[in-house]
N, C-alpha and C positions, 0 to 999 in steps of 0.2 A: 288738532292731532288726536288720534285715538291710541290708547295703550291697550293691547291684549295681554292680560296677566295670566301666564300659563300655570296650571296646576296638574299634577304635583310639581313642586319645585323646592329647592333648599334642603335643609337638614333631613337626612335619612335616619332610620332607627339606630344604626351603628354610630353615627356622628353624635346624635343626641346622648347615647349611652356614654361615649368617651368624654364628652364635654361635662356631663353631669358627674362623671367619675372624678375628673380633675377638680371641679368645683368643690365636691364633697371632701376630697383628699386635702385640699388647701384649708378648708374649715376644720377638719378633724386633726390634722397633723401639723398645721402651721407651715410657714415657708422658711427656707426654700423647699419646694417640691421639684424634683428633677423629672424630666420627661424625655424618653429616648425618641428622637426625631420630633417633628412637629406633631402636636396632638391630632390635628387634621390639616390638610393642605389648604389653609386659608389665612391670608395675612392679617385680616381683621381679628379673627379668633386668636391667633398666636400672639399678636400684639396686646390684646386685651388680657390674656393670661400672664404674659410677661410682666405687665404692669401690676398684676396681683402677687407676683413673687415666684411664678413658675420659671424654671431654668431649662431651656431646651438644649439637649446635647446630642452630638453625633458619635460620641465615643464614651464608653463607661469609665474610661480613665478620668473623665471630667467630673465624675460623681464621687463624692467623699465616701469612704468606707462606712457602712452602716446607715447610709441615708435612705430616704424614701424615694422610690423610682416608679414612674408610671410608664408602661408600654403603650405606645400610640395605637390608634384604631387600625393601622395598617399591618400590625403584627410584627413579630421578630423571629429570628432563627433560633434553633436550639443552642447555638454557640453563645448568643447574647444572654439567654437564660442561664447558661452555665457560668458565664462571667459575673452575672448579677449575684448568683449564689456564692461564688468565690469571694466577692467583695462584701458579702454579708449585707446586701441591700434588701430593704423591705419592698418587694416588687408587687405592684398592682397591675393586673393584666387587663387593659381596656381594649384588647383586640376585638374587632367586629366579629361576631359569631360566623358571618358568612365567609370571612377570610379564614377563620379557624377551620371551617368545613374544607376549604381547599388544602390547607396544611395536612389535615387528617387523610384526605384522599391521596396526597403525595406520599405520605408515610405508607399507606396501604399498598399502593401500586409498587413502590420501591421494594417493600418486603416480599411482594409476589413476583419480583424479578422483571418488572416492566422497565423499559426506557420511557421516561415521561417527557413529552413535548409540551412545554409551558408556553402558552400564547400570551404575550404581554410585552411591556416596554422595559428595555434595559435600564437599570438604575433606579426604577421606581421602588419606593420603600417596601411595598407589598410584594413585588417580585423578588427582591433581595431576601426577604423573610421566608417566602415559599421555597425558593431554591435552596435555602439553607437547611431545609428538612431532609433533602436527599441530593446533595450536589453531585455526587458521583453518578446518579441515575437520571439527571435532568438536562434537557437541552432547551434553550430559549428560542422561540420562533416569533419574530416581530412582524412578518409580512408574508403574503402569499408567495412572493418571489423567493424568500428564504425557505419556505416550505418546498419549493421546487428543487432546491439545491441539496436537500437532505438525502443521505445515502444510508440505507440499512440493508442487511441481508434479507432475502425473500423469507416471508413468514416471521420476521422479527417481532418480538413481543413488545408492542407499543401501546401507549395510552396518551391522551391529551388532557390538559387542564387549562383554565384560562384565568387571567387576572380579573378581579371582580368588576373593575371600572372601565372596561373596554367599550368601544363602539360595537353594538350588536351586529351591525352589518359587516364591519371589518372582521370581527371574530368569525362570523359565519363564512366569509370568503376564504379565510385561512383554513377553517375546519373542513370546508368542502374540498379544498385542494389536498389536504392531508388524507381525507377519505378516498379520494380518487387514486392517490399514489400508494396508499397503504390501507387497503380495504379491511384488513384485520384489526385496525386500531380501535382500542377500547376507549370508553368515555364514561364520566360519572353519570349516575342515574338521573341527576338533576343539574341543570345548567349552573355554571359557576358565576356568570355575570349577574350581579345582584338585582333584586327587584326594583330598587330605587333608580339605579342606573338605567334600566330598561324603561321604566315609566317616564322618566324625564326626557329620554330620547324619543319615546313615542309622542309625547306632547309637542316637542319641537317638530317632529316629522309631520304631524297632523296640522299644526297651526302656522308654521313658518311661511307657507306660501300665501297667507293672507296679509303678510307684513311687507313693508318696504325696508325695514331695518330690524335686526334682532340684537338685543342686548342680553348677554349672559353674565350674571353676577358670579364671580369666582376668581380665584387666583391663577396666575400663569402656570404654577406647578401642580395644579389640580387636574389630574388625568380626566376625570369624568366631566369637568367643566370644559376642558379643551374639546372633548368629543362633541359636546352640545354645540359649540361654535362651529365646528367642522361640519356637523350634520346640517345646520342651517345653511351653510355655504353650499353644500352638496345639493340643497333644494333650490339653489339659484338666488339666494337672498344674502345681501350684505350683512355681516355679523361681527360684533365686537365682544371680546371678553374683558371685563373690567372688574376691579375690586370694589368700586363704589362710585358715587356721584362725582367725586373729585376727579375721576378719570374721564368724564364725559367731555367731548369736544363739540361745541355748538355747531361747528361746520359740518358735522355728520348729517345734519337734519335738513339740508336743502332738498326740497322736493319730497320730503318724507311725510306721509299722511298717517301711516299706521306703524307703530312700534310694538314688537313682541318682546316681552320681558320674561326671562326665566332665571333660575339660579341653580348652580351645581349643588351636589349633595353635601358639601361642606361650607356653603355660604349661608350666613344668618339672614333671617327675614328683615332685620333692621336695615341692611344695606339695600335691599330691594325697595323698601318703603322710602328711603332717602332718594333713590333714583326717580321714583314716581313723583315725589314732592318737587324735585328739580324740574321734571318735564311739565308737571302741572303748573308750576309757577312761571316757567319760561315760555311755554307754548300753549297754555290753557288746555292741557291734555285731559281727556276723560278716560276713565278706566273701565274695561270690561273684563271680568274674570271668566276664564274658561277652564273647566276641569275635565281632564281626559280619563283619569283613574282616581279611585279613592284608595288611600293608604291608612292602615290601622295596625302597622307592625310596631312592636315594642320589644326591646331586648333588656334582660335583667342586668343590674349592676354587677361588676366583678365580685367574685366570692369574697375578696378581701375587704369589701366595703358594705356588704349587705347587712352586717350586724351593727353598723354605726348609727 
C-alpha cells in the first residue's frame, strides 16, 4: 500500500494561536480556566485541555463571577462580551483574526444600511457569533436553493459575507446565484473563506483522484474537515472522516492500493502520524509526501497574553 500525505494539512494559524493562548493561560493563571465553546472543533484537542483543567462551557452562567474566560477561535457575539463584562470575567479573546475580519465587515455593512446575506451553516459557533454583530440586518443562506427563495425589493441594498470554513465550490455556487438574482449585491474586497481552508481543499482536489480511499483526520463537528471529506467524494473517491487511528476499520482497505491522508485545520499532526503508523504496521504502507502550497502565516497572541 502507498500513502499519499497531503500538504498543507492540519493546524492553521488561527488554531495554533488559540491553542497556544489556552496553554499559556493555564500556565499563567492556573486552573480552572473557562473556555466559551470548544477551543477548536477537535475531540482530541478538547479532551487534552480538559485533562489539564480547562472547563468548556456553553453558557456564561456556568462561569463563576470574576473567573478567567477564554473566547474560542470561532468568535463570539457582542452579547457574550457584554455578559462577560457584567460577570466581571477576565476575558481573553482567542478569536481567529480572519473571523474577526468577517465580524468587522458585518458591523460596517449594517451601519451603512445593508441587508447582509451570510453564507454559512446554521448553528455553527462562527455563524452564531457573526450574526450576533447585526442580527436585525442579517439573513442566513445555507444553499443555492435558499438563495432562489429570497425576496427583496428591486435595487435593495444587499451585501454578502461567508463563514470562513466553507467549501469554496459550494460558496461560489451560492454567490453566483445571489449575483444573478441581485446584480447590485456588494461583497467584501477580499474573500472571507480562510487561506487554510482553501489550501486544504485544493490539496484534496488535486490529489484525491490518485487514491482509492481518502482518510481525513478531524472531528465530526469540524466544518472544514467535513468539507474535505465531501470534496473527496465529489471527486468520485471513497472518503472517511475520523478522529484518529482508533476509528479505522480494517475492512475499508479491501482492494485499496493507495490511501490519501489529510487533516482538517483543527486536527493535530499527532493523530495523522498515528494513522500512518497503523497503516505502515498493518499493510506495510510506504509514505509519499505531496505539497500543493507553502504556508507561512502566523497570528499574534491575544493582547491579554502578550506581556506574560
